[in-house]
C-alpha positions as a printed Julia matrix, in Angstrom:
115×3 Matrix{Float64}:
  -2.68   13.12    9.22
  -4.11    9.82    7.97
  -2.09    9.93    4.75
   1.09   10.26    6.84
   0.17    7.1     8.75
  -0.58    5.33    5.46
   2.75    6.47    4.0
   4.68    5.38    7.11
   2.96    1.98    7.15
   3.58    1.39    3.45
   7.2     2.53    3.63
   7.88    0.36    6.68
   6.36   -2.76    5.14
   8.1    -2.29    1.79
  11.42   -1.47    3.44
  11.3    -4.63    5.56
  10.15   -6.92    2.73
  11.67   -5.45   -0.42
  14.69   -3.82    1.2
  15.38   -6.55    3.74
  14.69   -9.7     1.78
  15.07   -8.64   -1.85
  17.79   -5.97   -1.52
  15.7    -3.33   -3.28
  17.13    0.18   -2.85
  15.55    2.65   -0.45
  15.01    5.0    -3.4
  12.78    2.39   -5.07
  11.0     1.65   -1.78
  10.38    5.38   -1.31
   9.06    5.85   -4.87
   6.76    2.85   -4.5
   5.53    4.16   -1.15
   4.7     7.56   -2.61
   2.81    6.05   -5.55
   0.9     3.56   -3.43
   0.08    6.14   -0.77
  -1.27    8.73   -3.2
  -3.29    6.29   -5.31
  -4.44    4.26   -2.32
  -5.49    7.26   -0.25
  -7.71    8.51   -3.06
  -9.33    5.08   -3.03
  -9.66    5.15    0.75
 -11.5     8.46    0.67
 -13.82    7.76   -2.27
 -14.11    3.96   -2.56
 -13.82    2.64    1.02
 -17.1     4.23    2.2
 -18.97    2.69   -0.74
 -17.59   -0.86   -0.87
 -16.43   -1.6     2.67
 -13.19   -2.78    4.2
 -12.82   -6.2     2.57
 -13.33   -4.99   -0.99
 -11.13   -1.94   -0.4
  -8.36   -4.13    1.05
  -8.59   -6.48   -1.93
  -8.41   -3.42   -4.18
  -5.29   -2.29   -2.33
  -3.79   -5.75   -2.86
  -4.44   -5.52   -6.6
  -3.16   -1.96   -6.82
   0.03   -2.86   -4.94
   0.56   -5.99   -7.04
   0.29   -4.03  -10.28
   2.38   -1.05   -9.16
   5.14   -3.13   -7.53
   5.24   -5.54  -10.48
   5.3    -2.73  -13.04
   7.9    -0.63  -11.28
   9.92   -3.68  -10.27
  10.11   -4.84  -13.87
  11.9    -1.64  -14.79
  13.83   -0.8   -11.61
  14.67   -3.94   -9.58
  17.79   -6.0   -10.16
  17.38   -8.98  -12.46
  18.04  -11.45   -9.64
  14.95  -10.28   -7.7
  12.06  -12.74   -7.87
   9.57  -10.16   -9.1
   6.48  -12.35   -8.7
   7.4   -13.4    -5.17
   8.41   -9.9    -4.1
   5.22   -8.42   -5.55
   2.89  -11.03   -4.03
   4.42  -10.97   -0.55
   4.6    -7.17   -0.45
   1.06   -6.78   -1.75
  -0.29   -9.25    0.8
   1.47   -7.42    3.65
   0.13   -4.09    2.41
  -3.42   -5.48    2.14
  -3.26   -6.76    5.73
  -1.92   -3.4     6.92
  -4.62   -1.62    4.93
  -7.31   -3.72    6.61
  -6.34   -2.13    9.94
  -5.74    1.29    8.41
  -9.26    1.23    6.92
 -10.69    0.58   10.39
  -8.81    3.65   11.62
 -10.05    5.67    8.63
 -13.68    4.67    9.19
 -13.56    5.37   12.93
 -11.77    8.71   12.77
 -11.58   10.44    9.39
 -14.74    9.24    7.64
 -16.91    9.42   10.79
 -15.75   12.99   11.42
 -16.61   13.99    7.84
 -20.04   12.36    8.1
 -20.83   14.37   11.24
 -19.74   17.72    9.75
């Protein structure tokens, strides 16, 4: 269930920022969302409990910056400001992840620790 929330959050943020302001196609937003959700969720499960929310959120920022920049270089239109789009999107994702990590720690990770 948590990965669905993460995917929905990521897709929403990228659709608003990349789709709304940079005219990036929904296909590209969807592909980015899948990549960031899968890679980020693995980090949330294995890294978040060890390093804490701040470090994990900064890691999510870096991951998003690299993935959006890399994929954008190959898939976005030439008139898209790749640096601006990547930085703004990555920042929004990191802020969203801050709150998602709190949810993860209070529900998913706590439940696993009790079992």
